[in-house]
C-alpha positions as CSV (number, residue, x, y, z in Angstrom):
1,P,-15.8,-11.6,-10.4
2,T,-18.6,-9.2,-9.7
3,E,-20.1,-11.1,-6.7
4,T,-18.7,-11.7,-3.2
5,G,-17.5,-15.2,-2.3
6,T,-17.0,-16.2,-6.0
7,D,-13.7,-17.5,-7.3
8,G,-12.7,-15.7,-10.4
9,E,-9.9,-13.6,-12.0
10,L,-9.1,-9.9,-11.7
11,S,-7.5,-8.6,-14.9
12,L,-6.4,-5.2,-16.2
13,T,-4.6,-3.6,-19.1
14,I,-2.5,-0.4,-18.9
15,T,-2.9,1.7,-22.1
16,G,-0.3,4.2,-23.1
17,P,-0.7,7.6,-24.7
18,D,-0.7,5.9,-28.1
19,G,-3.7,3.8,-27.2
20,Q,-1.7,0.6,-27.2
21,P,-1.2,-1.7,-24.2
22,V,2.0,-1.0,-22.3
23,T,4.2,-4.1,-22.0
24,D,7.6,-2.7,-20.9
25,F,7.9,-1.8,-17.2
26,E,10.7,-1.1,-14.8
27,L,11.0,-3.0,-11.5
28,E,9.7,-1.1,-8.5
29,H,10.2,-2.8,-5.2
30,E,11.1,-5.9,-7.1
31,K,7.9,-6.1,-9.1
32,E,6.7,-4.6,-12.3
33,L,3.2,-3.8,-11.0
34,H,1.7,-3.6,-7.5
35,L,-2.0,-4.0,-7.2
36,I,-3.7,-2.6,-4.1
37,A,-7.4,-3.2,-3.4
38,V,-9.3,-1.8,-0.4
39,R,-12.9,-1.1,0.5
40,A,-13.8,2.6,0.8
41,D,-13.8,2.3,4.7
42,G,-10.3,0.9,4.7
43,Q,-11.4,-2.7,5.3
44,H,-10.4,-5.8,3.3
45,F,-7.0,-4.5,2.2
46,E,-5.1,-6.6,-0.4
47,H,-1.6,-6.0,-1.9
48,V,-0.8,-8.5,-4.6
49,H,1.2,-8.9,-7.8
50,P,-0.6,-10.0,-11.0
51,E,1.3,-11.5,-13.9
52,M,1.3,-10.0,-17.4
53,D,0.9,-12.0,-20.6
54,A,2.5,-11.1,-24.0
55,E,-0.4,-8.8,-25.0
56,G,-0.1,-6.7,-21.8
57,T,-3.0,-8.1,-19.8
58,W,-2.3,-8.4,-16.1
59,S,-4.3,-11.1,-14.2
60,I,-4.5,-12.8,-10.9
61,P,-6.9,-15.3,-9.3
62,W,-9.4,-13.3,-7.2
63,Q,-12.3,-13.4,-4.8
64,W,-14.1,-10.4,-3.2
65,E,-14.7,-11.0,0.4
66,A,-17.5,-8.6,1.2
67,A,-20.0,-6.2,-0.3
68,G,-19.1,-2.5,-0.8
69,S,-17.3,0.0,-2.9
70,Y,-13.7,-0.8,-3.5
71,R,-10.8,1.2,-4.9
72,V,-8.2,-0.7,-6.9
73,F,-4.8,0.9,-7.5
74,A,-2.2,-0.1,-10.0
75,D,1.3,1.2,-9.0
76,F,4.0,0.9,-11.8
77,V,6.9,2.5,-13.6
78,P,6.6,2.5,-17.5
79,A,10.0,2.0,-19.0
80,D,9.4,4.8,-21.5
81,T,9.3,7.4,-18.8
82,G,11.1,5.8,-15.8
83,E,8.7,7.7,-13.5
84,G,6.2,6.0,-11.2
85,I,2.5,6.3,-11.8
86,T,-0.5,5.3,-9.7
87,L,-3.8,4.8,-11.5
88,S,-7.0,3.7,-9.8
89,T,-10.6,2.6,-10.5
90,T,-13.7,1.8,-8.5
91,V,-15.4,-1.6,-8.3
92,Q,-18.9,-1.9,-6.8
93,L,-19.8,-5.2,-5.1
94,P,-23.6,-5.4,-4.5
95,G,-25.0,-6.3,-1.1
96,D,-25.6,-4.9,2.3
97,Y,-22.7,-3.9,4.6
98,E,-22.0,-1.5,7.5
99,A,-19.1,0.8,7.0
100,V,-16.4,0.7,9.7
101,T,-15.3,4.1,11.0
102,A,-11.5,4.4,11.1
103,E,-10.2,5.4,14.6
104,P,-6.6,6.1,15.4
105,V,-4.6,2.9,16.0
106,T,-0.9,3.1,16.7
107,E,-0.6,-0.5,17.9
108,T,-2.1,-3.7,16.6
109,T,-1.7,-7.5,16.6
110,V,-1.6,-9.6,13.5
111,D,-0.9,-13.4,13.4
112,G,0.6,-13.2,16.9
113,Y,3.0,-10.3,16.1
114,D,2.5,-6.9,17.8
115,V,3.2,-3.9,15.5
116,A,3.5,-0.3,16.7
117,V,4.1,2.9,14.9
118,E,6.0,5.9,16.2
119,G,6.5,9.3,14.7
120,D,4.4,12.3,13.8
121,L,2.7,12.6,10.4
122,V,2.8,16.3,9.5
123,A,0.8,17.6,6.6
124,G,2.9,18.9,3.7
125,E,6.2,17.6,5.1
126,A,8.2,14.4,4.8
127,S,7.7,12.6,8.1
128,E,9.7,9.7,9.5
129,L,7.6,6.8,10.8
130,T,9.1,3.9,12.7
131,M,7.4,0.5,12.8
132,T,8.4,-1.9,15.6
133,V,7.6,-5.6,15.4
134,T,7.5,-7.6,18.7
135,R,6.2,-11.0,19.7
136,D,5.3,-11.9,23.3
137,G,7.0,-8.7,24.4
138,Q,10.3,-9.6,22.7
139,P,11.7,-7.8,19.6
140,V,11.3,-9.7,16.4
141,T,14.7,-9.6,14.7
142,E,13.9,-11.9,11.8
143,P,11.9,-9.7,9.4
144,E,13.2,-10.8,6.0
145,P,13.6,-8.6,2.9
146,Y,10.2,-8.2,1.2
147,L,9.9,-6.3,-2.0
148,G,13.4,-5.0,-1.7
149,A,13.0,-3.6,1.8
150,F,12.3,-5.0,5.3
151,G,8.7,-3.9,5.0
152,H,6.4,-2.3,2.5
153,L,4.1,0.4,3.7
154,V,0.9,1.6,1.9
155,A,-0.7,4.8,3.1
156,L,-4.2,6.0,2.1
157,R,-6.1,9.1,3.2
158,D,-9.2,8.2,5.1
159,G,-12.4,9.2,3.2
160,D,-11.2,9.5,-0.4
161,L,-8.4,6.9,-0.2
162,A,-5.9,9.2,-1.9
163,Y,-2.7,7.1,-2.4
164,L,0.6,8.2,-0.8
165,H,3.9,6.8,-2.0
166,V,6.1,5.8,1.0
167,H,9.8,5.3,0.8
168,P,11.8,2.9,3.1
169,H,14.8,4.5,4.8
170,G,18.3,3.1,4.2
171,D,19.8,0.9,1.6
172,A,18.0,-2.1,0.1
173,P,18.8,-5.1,2.2
174,E,21.1,-7.9,1.0
175,S,19.6,-11.4,0.3
176,G,19.6,-13.3,3.6
177,E,20.0,-10.2,5.7
178,T,17.4,-9.7,8.5
179,S,16.2,-6.6,10.2
180,G,14.6,-5.6,13.3
181,P,12.8,-4.9,15.3
182,E,12.5,-1.4,13.8
183,I,11.5,-0.6,10.2
184,V,11.7,3.1,9.2
185,F,9.8,4.8,6.4
186,E,9.4,8.3,5.1
187,A,5.9,9.5,4.2
188,T,4.4,12.8,3.2
189,A,0.8,13.5,4.0
190,P,-0.5,16.0,1.4
191,T,-3.2,17.4,3.7
192,E,-4.3,17.4,7.3
193,G,-6.5,14.4,8.2
194,R,-6.6,10.8,9.1
195,Y,-4.5,8.2,7.2
196,L,-4.8,4.5,6.9
197,L,-1.4,2.6,7.0
198,F,-0.9,-1.0,6.0
199,L,2.5,-2.6,6.8
200,D,3.5,-5.7,4.9
201,F,6.4,-7.6,6.6
202,Q,7.7,-11.1,6.1
203,V,9.0,-13.6,8.7
204,D,9.9,-17.2,7.9
205,G,8.7,-16.7,4.3
206,Q,5.2,-15.7,5.4
207,V,3.9,-12.2,4.7
208,H,1.8,-10.5,7.4
209,T,-0.2,-7.2,7.0
210,A,-0.7,-4.9,10.0
211,P,-3.3,-2.1,9.6
212,L,-2.7,1.1,11.6
213,V,-4.4,4.6,11.6
214,L,-2.6,7.9,12.2
215,D,-3.9,11.5,12.4
216,T,-1.7,14.3,11.2
217,T,-0.1,16.6,13.8
218,G,0.7,20.3,13.5
219,D,0.3,22.4,10.4
220,G,2.6,21.7,7.5
221,G,1.3,24.8,5.7
222,A,-1.3,25.4,3.0
223,A,0.9,24.5,0.0
224,S,-0.3,20.9,0.2
225,E,-3.8,21.9,-0.8
226,T,-2.9,21.8,-4.5
227,H,-2.2,18.0,-4.3
228,E,-4.2,16.0,-6.7
229,E,-5.2,12.4,-5.8
230,G,-3.5,9.9,-8.0
231,A,-0.8,12.3,-9.1
232,D,2.5,10.9,-10.4
233,H,5.1,10.4,-7.7
234,E,8.9,10.5,-7.8
235,H,11.2,7.8,-6.6
């Protein structure tokens, strides 16, 4: 769909170096493809999982909520290489809107759950971030495995929405195992700046998304300046 508020379908095809659609993917966080969509100001974040047909076309029912410029990311691992790739494109939705300026947010409330992040995000270095989920002041110890971890964290650089790949700490949870209240991730911010964090976590079969915003602290050195947005990432 190219208009807001219209039910439609979002579809895409990943083309390989030979010009043919890619149909063979490895599982990454329990899915063959992760689709992230977010408006340029960090609003209207979506993390979904389209399904692929036999010809290699991925599709999912879709509705754009609001006008603006959106970045759409496809995160996947081709079986031919076994290495993760993130590709992105821009979608323009006509209409008037007022961009929201991102300000640092280390605590937020979503669907009655309070989510807080602790840890310093240091440019050019792997940083440990700890997410804590509470409800009515009490630790939530029922987060269930979601996408092969107790939480899935997407991090984007404010401004250009450069996509960071974030790794959960520890072994993949067993089926039926619960966590909590802390979920630990390792993230590397390529440059100094402000970063938008989106934590997906699941309780009682329901997925919740908590948006947070962190500024980098300290100086991780100038080596990170060579980072290219959308570069391949290791797993």
